[in-house]
C-alpha positions as CSV (number, residue, x, y, z in Angstrom):
1,M,0.0,0.0,0.0
2,S,2.9,2.4,0.8
3,K,4.3,2.0,-2.7
4,S,0.9,2.7,-4.3
5,V,0.6,5.8,-2.1
6,R,4.0,7.0,-3.2
7,R,3.2,6.5,-6.8
8,D,-0.3,8.1,-6.6
9,P,-0.2,11.2,-8.8
10,V,-2.7,13.0,-6.5
11,Q,-0.3,12.7,-3.6
12,W,2.5,14.1,-5.8
13,L,0.2,16.9,-6.9
14,K,-0.5,17.8,-3.2
15,Y,3.2,18.0,-2.5
16,V,3.9,20.2,-5.5
17,V,1.1,22.5,-4.4
18,L,2.4,22.7,-0.9
19,L,5.9,23.4,-2.1
20,F,4.6,26.1,-4.4
21,A,2.6,27.7,-1.6
22,S,5.6,27.6,0.7
23,F,7.7,29.3,-1.9
24,I,5.0,32.0,-2.4
25,V,4.9,32.7,1.4
26,L,8.6,32.5,2.1
27,F,10.0,34.3,-1.0
28,P,9.1,37.9,0.0
29,P,10.7,37.6,3.5
30,Y,13.8,36.1,1.8
31,V,14.1,39.1,-0.5
32,V,13.7,41.5,2.5
33,V,16.3,39.7,4.6
34,V,19.0,39.4,2.0
35,N,18.7,42.9,0.8
36,A,18.6,44.4,4.3
37,F,22.2,43.4,4.8
38,K,23.5,44.5,1.4
39,Q,25.7,47.5,0.8
40,G,25.2,49.8,-2.0
41,N,28.0,48.4,-4.1
42,E,26.8,44.8,-4.1
43,G,25.1,44.8,-7.4
44,N,21.6,45.1,-8.6
45,D,20.5,41.4,-8.2
46,P,17.8,41.5,-5.4
47,F,17.9,37.7,-5.1
48,A,21.6,37.2,-4.5
49,L,23.0,36.7,-1.0
50,P,24.8,39.6,0.7
51,H,28.6,39.5,1.1
52,S,28.1,39.4,4.9
53,F,25.1,39.1,7.3
54,L,27.1,41.1,9.8
55,N,26.6,44.4,7.9
56,F,24.3,46.5,10.1
57,D,25.0,49.9,8.5
58,N,21.6,49.9,6.8
59,F,19.8,49.5,10.1
60,R,21.9,52.2,11.7
61,V,21.1,54.7,8.9
62,V,17.3,54.1,8.9
63,I,17.1,54.3,12.7
64,E,18.9,57.7,12.6
65,R,16.9,59.1,9.6
66,T,13.4,58.0,10.7
67,H,13.8,58.3,14.5
68,L,12.3,54.8,14.6
69,W,12.5,54.4,18.3
70,H,10.3,57.4,18.8
71,S,7.8,56.0,16.3
72,F,7.9,52.7,18.1
73,G,7.1,54.5,21.4
74,N,4.1,56.2,19.8
75,T,2.9,52.9,18.4
76,V,3.3,51.1,21.7
77,Y,1.4,53.9,23.5
78,I,-1.5,53.7,21.1
79,I,-1.6,49.9,21.2
80,A,-1.5,49.8,25.0
81,L,-4.4,52.3,25.5
82,S,-6.4,50.7,22.7
83,L,-6.0,47.2,24.1
84,I,-7.0,48.2,27.6
85,G,-10.2,49.9,26.2
86,N,-11.0,46.9,23.9
87,V,-10.6,44.4,26.7
88,V,-12.6,46.3,29.3
89,L,-15.3,47.4,26.8
90,G,-15.4,44.1,25.0
91,T,-15.7,41.9,28.2
92,M,-18.3,44.1,29.8
93,M,-20.5,44.4,26.7
94,A,-20.2,40.6,26.0
95,Y,-21.1,39.9,29.6
96,C,-24.2,42.0,29.4
97,L,-25.3,40.6,26.0
98,G,-24.4,37.0,26.8
99,R,-25.7,36.7,30.4
100,L,-28.4,39.3,30.9
101,E,-31.9,39.5,29.4
102,F,-33.3,43.0,28.6
103,K,-35.5,44.7,26.1
104,G,-33.8,45.7,22.9
105,K,-31.0,43.0,23.3
106,K,-31.5,41.7,19.7
107,L,-31.6,45.3,18.4
108,V,-28.2,46.0,20.1
109,L,-26.7,42.9,18.6
110,G,-28.1,43.8,15.2
111,A,-26.6,47.3,15.5
112,F,-23.2,45.8,16.2
113,L,-23.5,43.4,13.3
114,F,-24.5,46.3,11.0
115,A,-21.5,48.3,12.2
116,T,-19.2,45.6,11.1
117,I,-20.5,45.5,7.5
118,V,-20.5,49.2,6.9
119,P,-17.4,50.2,4.9
120,T,-15.2,52.4,7.1
121,I,-14.4,54.8,4.2
122,T,-18.0,55.8,3.9
123,T,-18.1,57.2,7.4
124,Q,-14.8,59.0,7.4
125,V,-16.2,62.5,6.7
126,V,-18.5,62.3,9.8
127,V,-15.8,60.6,11.9
128,F,-13.2,63.2,11.0
129,S,-15.6,66.0,11.9
130,V,-16.3,64.3,15.3
131,I,-12.6,63.9,16.0
132,K,-12.0,67.6,15.3
133,W,-15.0,68.6,17.4
134,M,-13.6,66.6,20.3
135,G,-10.2,68.3,20.0
136,L,-8.3,65.1,19.4
137,Y,-7.0,65.9,15.9
138,N,-3.2,65.7,15.7
139,S,-3.0,63.8,19.0
140,L,-2.3,60.3,19.9
141,Y,-5.8,59.8,21.4
142,A,-7.6,60.2,18.0
143,P,-6.6,56.7,16.8
144,V,-7.1,55.3,20.3
145,I,-10.8,56.4,20.3
146,L,-11.2,55.0,16.8
147,F,-9.6,51.6,17.5
148,I,-11.7,51.2,20.7
149,G,-15.1,52.4,19.4
150,A,-15.1,51.9,15.7
151,D,-14.2,48.1,15.7
152,V,-16.6,45.8,17.6
153,I,-14.8,42.5,16.8
154,Q,-13.8,42.1,20.4
155,I,-17.5,41.9,21.4
156,Y,-18.1,38.9,19.1
157,I,-14.9,37.2,20.2
158,Y,-15.9,37.4,23.8
159,L,-19.5,36.5,23.1
160,Q,-18.4,33.1,21.7
161,F,-16.5,32.3,24.9
162,I,-19.0,33.6,27.3
163,R,-21.7,31.4,25.7
164,N,-19.5,28.3,26.5
165,I,-19.0,29.2,30.2
166,P,-21.6,27.2,32.3
167,Y,-24.3,29.5,33.7
168,E,-24.2,27.4,36.9
169,L,-21.0,29.3,37.9
170,D,-23.1,32.5,37.9
171,E,-25.8,30.9,39.9
172,S,-23.4,29.6,42.5
173,A,-21.8,33.0,42.9
174,M,-25.3,34.6,43.2
175,M,-26.1,32.1,46.0
176,D,-23.0,33.3,47.8
177,G,-24.3,36.9,47.6
178,A,-22.0,38.1,44.7
179,S,-23.2,41.1,42.7
180,L,-23.3,41.1,38.9
181,F,-20.0,43.2,38.8
182,R,-18.4,40.8,41.3
183,I,-19.4,37.8,39.1
184,Y,-18.0,39.6,36.0
185,R,-14.7,40.5,37.8
186,S,-14.1,37.2,39.7
187,V,-15.8,34.5,37.6
188,I,-16.2,35.6,34.0
189,F,-13.2,37.7,33.3
190,P,-10.6,35.2,34.5
191,L,-12.1,32.5,32.3
192,L,-11.8,34.8,29.2
193,G,-8.0,34.5,29.2
194,P,-7.7,32.6,25.8
195,A,-10.1,35.1,24.2
196,T,-8.2,38.0,25.6
197,A,-4.9,36.6,24.2
198,T,-6.6,36.1,20.8
199,L,-7.9,39.6,20.9
200,I,-4.5,41.1,21.9
201,I,-2.6,39.6,19.0
202,L,-5.3,40.3,16.4
203,K,-5.8,43.9,17.5
204,T,-2.0,44.5,18.0
205,I,-1.2,43.4,14.5
206,N,-4.1,45.3,13.1
207,I,-3.2,48.6,14.9
208,Y,0.5,48.0,14.2
209,N,0.0,47.7,10.5
210,E,-2.7,50.4,10.2
211,L,-1.6,53.3,8.0
212,Y,-4.8,55.2,7.0
213,I,-5.9,56.3,10.4
214,P,-2.5,57.5,11.7
215,F,-1.8,59.2,8.4
216,L,-5.2,61.0,8.3
217,Y,-5.5,62.0,12.0
218,M,-1.9,62.5,13.0
219,P,-0.1,64.3,10.2
220,K,2.4,65.9,12.6
221,T,5.9,64.5,12.2
222,S,6.4,64.1,15.9
223,L,3.3,61.8,16.1
224,A,4.6,59.4,13.5
225,V,4.0,55.6,14.1
226,V,5.9,52.8,12.4
227,S,3.5,52.6,9.4
228,T,3.7,56.3,8.6
229,S,7.5,56.3,9.2
230,I,8.1,53.6,6.7
231,M,5.8,55.2,4.2
232,R,7.6,58.6,4.4
233,F,11.0,57.0,4.4
234,A,10.2,54.8,1.4
235,S,8.8,57.7,-0.6
236,N,12.0,59.7,-0.1
237,N,14.4,56.7,-0.7
238,Q,12.7,54.8,-3.5
239,A,16.0,53.7,-5.1
240,E,17.6,52.6,-1.8
241,W,16.5,48.9,-1.6
242,G,18.9,48.2,1.2
243,Y,17.5,50.9,3.4
244,I,13.9,50.1,2.6
245,C,14.4,46.4,3.3
246,A,16.2,47.2,6.6
247,I,13.4,49.3,8.0
248,I,10.8,46.6,6.8
249,L,12.8,44.0,8.7
250,L,13.0,46.1,11.8
251,I,9.2,46.6,11.8
252,M,8.5,42.9,11.1
253,I,10.4,41.7,14.2
254,P,7.9,42.8,16.9
255,T,4.9,41.1,15.3
256,V,6.9,37.9,14.7
257,V,8.1,37.8,18.4
258,L,4.5,38.5,19.6
259,Y,3.1,35.7,17.5
260,L,5.7,33.2,18.7
261,F,4.9,34.0,22.4
262,L,1.2,34.0,22.0
263,Q,0.5,31.4,19.3
264,R,-0.5,28.7,21.8
265,Y,-3.1,31.0,23.2
266,I,-4.4,31.9,19.8
267,F,-4.8,28.3,18.8
268,S,-6.5,27.6,22.1
269,G,-8.8,30.6,21.6
270,V,-9.8,29.6,18.2
271,T,-10.6,26.0,19.1
272,N,-12.4,26.9,22.3
273,G,-14.4,29.6,20.5
274,A,-15.5,27.0,17.9
275,V,-16.9,24.6,20.5
276,K,-20.6,24.9,21.1
277,G,-21.8,24.5,24.6
């Protein structure tokens, strides 16, 4: 049977497709890595290996020119505040919608669902006017407000988990005299750890890669984040492949590290959220 499997053309086709897919996925990072370490006199072949992987001049130059550490600081500040708001707002809203019965509950859920399907670009005129009216234009808090309030994905992530938490835990806590807030804080919130980890990495990568909102609401140079920094640097150094690849590689590192540390929580969150109670 093993020989027939090895000779099966369908199996060979699967391997060929997998190899091709791996090549498509790995080829762009390969080009970025090899060109990030090249000097300007190493030729025009973007696919050739550099003379040395110990050449860090490109990284030094882009850090000095773009003030990348300052951009990283702005990005981390926005991400931290946005995640706190998303976790607190998401868990509270999901707790109310998943555990409490009240009039208009279906209407609220429908409104959240409708908000997810409305293209963001169609509301930018109104949103921009509101941000200016609030006095948040050209400040780090404009994207924070938008990342917390304009994206309701955290509510649906937490709802999937809360529906799988036995309601008997709430009843036991009520019999001990716990209030609704105490149940949320001491019973529900700790059990939402996998969902929180899933939300953190999804929102972090989304905010980290976001270009449109920071570019529109924070045009001031001192408020640059990593996405706007690389855009401005690339537009001024279009012919400098080494510099562009170096800054791309520097910006890629945090997301890769974050994923490696939290991947087990993500896989746990996805599988747990898919289980129906």
